[in-house]
N, CA, C and O of each residue as an XYZ file, in Angstrom:
432
protein
N      78.384     44.159     99.035
C      78.503     43.575    100.451
C      78.044     44.664    101.051
O      78.345     45.855    100.966
N      76.854     43.750    102.002
C      75.931     44.495    103.124
C      77.759     45.185    103.775
O      78.923     44.951    103.447
N      76.988     46.214    104.955
C      77.621     46.878    105.854
C      76.944     47.142    106.858
O      75.854     47.708    106.763
N      77.385     46.837    107.812
C      76.291     47.429    109.323
C      75.112     46.488    109.799
O      75.122     45.298    109.482
N      74.069     47.046    110.584
C      73.270     46.129    110.671
C      73.966     44.941    111.674
O      75.095     44.750    112.126
N      72.516     44.182    111.774
C      72.743     42.881    112.207
C      73.125     41.581    111.616
O      72.415     41.039    110.770
N      74.151     41.106    112.011
C      74.545     40.217    111.043
C      74.447     38.621    112.129
O      74.443     38.557    113.358
N      74.365     37.276    110.915
C      74.147     36.113    111.608
C      75.676     35.580    112.603
O      76.641     35.391    111.861
N      75.886     35.403    113.693
C      76.741     34.983    114.167
C      77.789     36.165    114.735
O      78.721     35.815    115.458
N      77.585     37.728    114.345
C      77.948     38.557    115.067
C      78.304     38.724    116.636
O      78.465     37.618    117.153
N      78.409     39.395    117.197
C      78.819     40.132    118.842
C      79.580     38.978    119.541
O      80.311     38.058    119.172
N      78.963     39.547    121.003
C      79.298     38.356    122.231
C      78.660     37.333    122.083
O      77.496     37.495    121.717
N      79.130     35.950    122.294
C      78.071     34.793    122.910
C      78.058     34.783    123.940
O      79.014     34.652    124.705
N      76.503     34.977    124.272
C      75.993     34.459    125.790
C      76.881     33.565    126.628
O      77.375     32.514    126.218
N      77.062     34.144    128.006
C      78.178     33.221    128.622
C      79.527     33.714    128.574
O      80.330     33.211    129.360
N      79.891     34.567    127.826
C      81.217     33.963    127.320
C      82.270     34.032    128.613
O      81.859     33.452    129.618
N      83.287     34.527    128.690
C      84.422     33.932    129.485
C      83.951     34.894    130.691
O      83.476     34.500    131.756
N      84.164     36.162    130.331
C      84.217     37.328    131.636
C      82.665     36.996    132.216
O      82.495     37.249    133.409
N      81.598     36.485    131.509
C      80.462     36.480    132.448
C      80.408     35.085    133.305
O      79.467     34.847    134.062
N      81.709     34.021    133.081
C      81.459     33.037    133.593
C      82.359     33.178    134.927
O      82.142     32.491    135.924
N      83.332     34.084    134.850
C      84.268     33.995    135.444
C      84.017     34.915    136.880
O      84.285     34.575    138.032
N      83.383     36.252    136.374
C      81.906     37.228    137.194
C      81.652     36.503    138.002
O      82.215     36.574    139.094
N      80.533     35.382    137.674
C      79.316     34.555    138.344
C      80.230     33.499    139.158
O      79.731     32.986    140.160
N      81.629     33.130    138.751
C      82.427     32.192    139.900
C      82.779     33.291    140.827
O      83.103     33.086    141.997
N      82.712     34.406    140.305
C      83.437     34.847    141.879
C      82.413     35.454    142.680
O      82.933     35.822    143.733
N      81.121     35.737    142.647
C      80.154     35.777    143.017
C      79.864     34.905    143.654
O      79.817     34.996    144.881
N      79.561     33.712    142.943
C      79.361     31.979    143.652
C      80.184     31.694    145.208
O      79.807     31.226    146.283
N      81.366     32.190    144.744
C      82.857     31.683    145.266
C      82.783     32.299    146.846
O      82.945     31.554    147.812
N      82.478     33.979    147.012
C      82.037     34.498    147.800
C      80.968     34.514    148.302
O      80.859     35.229    149.299
N      80.267     34.072    148.030
C      78.650     33.717    148.593
C      78.653     32.575    149.344
O      77.826     32.314    150.218
N      79.784     31.739    148.938
C      79.999     30.447    149.495
C      81.018     30.771    150.904
O      81.047     29.992    151.857
N      81.622     31.716    150.864
C      82.028     32.206    152.328
C      81.036     33.127    152.942
O      81.371     33.839    153.889
N      79.902     33.150    152.481
C      79.417     34.007    153.621
C      79.653     35.815    153.444
O      79.361     36.756    154.182
N      80.271     35.734    152.199
C      80.764     37.118    151.966
C      80.078     38.001    150.649
O      79.926     37.746    149.455
N      79.715     39.297    151.619
C      79.396     40.473    150.759
C      79.967     40.647    149.647
O      80.856     39.807    149.508
N      79.861     41.502    148.581
C      80.414     42.115    147.782
C      81.915     42.691    147.837
O      83.053     42.408    147.464
N      80.837     44.179    148.895
C      81.835     44.689    149.565
C      82.944     44.032    150.190
O      84.076     44.269    149.767
N      82.756     43.180    151.210
C      83.785     42.702    151.965
C      84.953     41.468    151.306
O      85.934     40.988    151.874
N      84.379     41.168    149.802
C      84.936     40.476    148.821
C      85.949     41.981    148.303
O      87.179     41.957    148.249
N      85.124     43.156    147.979
C      86.626     44.003    147.493
C      87.356     44.202    148.521
O      88.554     44.097    148.261
N      87.031     44.540    149.988
C      88.023     44.605    151.073
C      88.822     43.538    151.092
O      89.892     44.010    151.474
N      88.936     42.681    150.964
C      89.640     41.255    151.331
C      90.737     41.637    150.105
O      91.835     41.896    150.596
N      90.725     41.696    149.257
C      91.757     41.974    148.070
C      92.655     42.994    147.871
O      93.810     42.873    147.464
N      91.952     44.230    148.240
C      92.408     45.539    148.357
C      93.045     44.922    149.553
O      94.055     45.550    149.237
N      93.345     44.399    150.437
C      94.365     44.276    152.325
C      95.248     43.428    151.740
O      96.399     43.842    151.882
N      95.144     42.006    150.904
C      96.060     41.209    150.489
C      97.202     41.882    149.912
O      97.132     42.462    148.828
N      98.347     41.812    150.674
C      99.772     42.094    149.836
C     100.414     41.512    149.168
O     101.526     41.872    148.783
N      99.707     40.208    148.805
C      99.945     39.194    147.819
C      99.241     39.367    146.483
O      99.638     38.764    145.486
N      98.236     40.160    146.459
C      97.383     40.130    145.690
C      98.227     41.647    144.167
O      98.326     42.769    144.665
N      98.506     41.591    143.262
C      99.203     42.681    142.587
C      98.448     44.224    142.758
O      97.268     44.432    143.040
N      99.737     45.418    142.442
C      98.951     46.617    143.197
C      97.951     47.104    142.162
O      97.091     47.897    142.546
N      97.968     46.693    140.815
C      97.133     47.778    140.069
C      95.814     46.382    140.064
O      95.064     46.633    139.121
N      95.345     45.064    140.799
C      94.242     45.012    141.141
C      94.058     45.506    142.005
O      93.171     46.354    141.922
N      94.611     45.362    143.125
C      94.431     46.074    144.402
C      93.905     47.586    144.130
O      92.936     48.004    144.764
N      94.428     48.227    143.373
C      93.992     49.566    143.286
C      92.719     49.463    142.682
O      91.945     50.336    143.075
N      92.341     48.824    142.008
C      91.214     49.007    141.076
C      89.659     48.284    142.045
O      88.503     48.696    141.944
N      90.096     47.283    142.813
C      89.699     46.887    144.299
C      88.878     48.114    144.925
O      87.647     48.126    144.954
N      89.775     49.255    145.476
C      89.948     50.169    146.359
C      89.281     51.367    145.801
O      89.037     52.293    146.575
N      88.837     51.501    144.095
C      88.318     52.623    142.919
C      86.848     52.180    143.336
O      85.991     52.965    143.742
N      86.631     50.403    143.131
C      85.204     50.565    143.327
C      84.768     50.282    144.577
O      83.540     50.312    144.651
N      85.533     49.919    145.962
C      84.724     49.777    147.038
C      84.895     51.386    147.859
O      84.683     51.646    149.044
N      85.330     52.264    146.798
C      85.782     53.887    147.505
C      83.600     54.400    147.836
O      83.228     54.781    148.946
N      82.681     54.266    146.723
C      81.420     54.469    147.203
C      81.148     53.734    147.881
O      80.292     54.411    148.450
N      81.118     52.671    148.469
C      80.071     52.097    149.129
C      81.029     52.458    150.408
O      81.810     51.506    150.431
N      81.283     53.097    151.193
C      83.091     53.047    152.038
C      82.550     54.790    152.491
O      82.030     55.052    153.575
N      82.787     55.697    151.528
C      82.595     57.237    151.593
C      82.013     57.977    150.444
O      82.572     58.405    149.434
N      80.467     58.052    150.905
C      79.734     58.574    150.273
C      80.547     60.167    149.442
O      81.497     60.816    149.879
N      79.718     60.413    148.118
C      80.605     61.727    147.693
C      80.067     63.008    148.225
O      78.883     63.024    148.559
N      80.693     63.939    148.329
C      80.267     64.861    148.763
C      79.228     66.236    148.043
O      79.545     66.741    146.966
N      78.217     66.614    148.688
C      77.236     67.105    148.446
C      77.312     68.691    148.414
O      77.885     69.443    149.202
N      76.605     68.972    147.332
C      76.988     70.682    147.262
C      76.309     71.313    148.460
O      75.107     71.051    148.471
N      76.728     72.088    149.505
C      75.526     72.521    149.870
C      75.298     74.303    150.202
O      75.835     75.381    149.943
N      74.508     73.923    150.702
C      74.217     76.162    150.995
C      74.382     76.674    151.565
O      73.936     76.246    152.629
N      75.170     78.176    151.735
C      75.978     78.911    152.973
C      75.209     79.843    153.413
O      75.056     81.014    153.064
N      74.752     79.224    154.194
C      73.978     79.765    155.141
C      74.519     81.530    155.926
O      75.638     81.535    156.440
N      73.988     82.406    155.950
C      75.191     83.462    156.235
C      74.583     83.619    157.489
O      73.367     83.433    157.465
N      75.176     83.971    158.824
C      75.065     84.203    160.377
C      75.480     84.901    161.273
O      75.033     85.994    160.925
N      75.980     85.059    162.124
C      76.971     85.966    163.070
C      76.854     87.022    162.572
O      75.969     87.106    161.720
N      77.569     88.100    162.836
C      78.152     89.507    162.858
C      78.528     89.736    161.358
O      79.152     88.917    160.683
N      78.023     91.085    160.868
C      79.077     91.604    160.087
C      79.389     92.689    160.348
O      78.745     93.709    160.594
N      81.073     92.318    160.259
C      81.856     93.313    160.626
C      81.513     94.634    160.001
O      80.945     95.592    160.525
N      81.908     94.516    158.941
C      82.255     95.708    157.852
C      80.923     96.065    158.025
O      80.976     97.216    158.458
N      79.215     95.577    157.888
C      78.393     95.896    158.000
C      78.161     97.491    158.910
O      77.761     98.629    158.667
N      78.763     96.606    160.204
C      78.613     97.100    161.886
C      79.463     98.206    161.444
O      78.702     99.159    161.610
N      80.793     98.791    160.887
C      81.073     99.660    161.045
C      81.005    100.565    160.261
O      81.775    101.516    160.391
N      79.970    100.529    159.120
C      79.368    100.834    157.907
C      78.510    102.042    158.736
O      78.569    103.264    158.594
N      77.671    101.201    159.680
C      76.682    101.698    160.354
C      77.206    102.814    161.138
O      76.952    103.985    160.853
N      77.910    102.473    162.087
C      78.424    103.537    162.584
C      79.044    104.984    161.906
O      78.897    106.161    162.237
N      79.696    104.424    160.957
C      79.978    105.872    160.042
C      79.278    106.727    159.662
O      79.379    107.858    160.136
N      78.567    106.489    158.905
C      77.613    106.897    158.634
C      75.690    106.887    158.787
O      74.821    107.672    158.408
N      75.666    105.546    159.552
C      74.150    105.493    159.558
C      73.530    103.913    158.222
O      72.421    103.382    158.162
N      74.476    103.696    157.591
C      74.324    103.014    156.769
C      74.858    101.428    156.511
O      75.592    101.197    157.471
N      74.830    100.678    155.962
C      75.504     99.775    155.895
C      75.369     98.996    154.186
O      75.289     97.826    153.812
N      75.395    100.213    153.530
C      75.498    100.303    152.027
C      76.726    100.482    151.395
O      76.736    100.978    150.268
N      77.971    100.089    152.054
C      79.061    100.745    150.949
C      79.152    101.969    152.103
O      78.699    102.228    153.218
N      80.089    102.577    151.033
C      80.935    103.585    151.609
C      80.580    104.581    152.142
O      79.619    104.974    151.480
N      80.837    105.542    153.294
C      80.198    106.771    153.396
C      79.645    107.296    152.115
O      79.786    106.719    151.037
N      78.751    108.870    152.357
C      78.541    109.580    151.404
C      79.521    110.744    151.288
O      80.137    111.220    152.242
N      79.595    111.120    150.125
C      80.843    112.110    150.589
C      80.088    113.447    151.553
O      80.452    113.951    152.616
N      78.810    113.764    150.595
C      78.289    115.059    151.545
C      77.722    114.542    153.468
O      77.719    115.193    154.513
N      77.370    113.293    153.184
C      77.586    113.072    154.804
C      78.872    113.371    155.292
O      78.822    114.034    156.328
N      79.955    113.119    154.915
C      81.307    113.243    155.375
C      81.284    114.940    155.753
O      81.795    115.455    156.747
N      80.563    115.608    154.695
C      80.897    117.220    154.302
C      80.320    117.900    155.728
O      80.799    118.838    156.366
N      79.122    117.095    155.999
C      78.663    117.858    156.998
C      78.518    118.272    158.468
O      78.014    119.066    159.262
N      79.650    116.719    158.214
C      80.100    115.832    159.784
C      81.560    116.987    160.245
O      81.832    117.373    161.382
N      82.131    117.247    159.243
C      83.302    118.357    159.123
C      82.799    119.336    159.060
O      83.834    119.924    158.747
N      81.755    120.455    159.085
C      81.189    121.187    158.652
C      80.686    121.687    160.556
O      80.673    122.794    161.095
N      80.458    120.786    160.909
C      79.960    121.133    162.508
C      80.793    121.329    163.715
O      80.262    121.575    164.798
């Protein structure tokens, strides 16, 4: 007995139940002058529709109403208080003051 591969009569038939149903929904919406987004929002707002379907419509409509956030670069600007403080201490802004600089200041 052969296994796998293409077999005659196997698979989903063209124009199956879901395809016909989806096509009917789109045609009904177009007849009313509605876009798919308007249809989804109308279903989402209808309190007589089961909550599960309303949730699915909200998920489907969300990308069209609320774009995804993009990663953005953080641009440093303004003043750096720590660097300013270090500049005042020993004339550098690269970390803690050197011990020899502190010793020299205490000797004078």
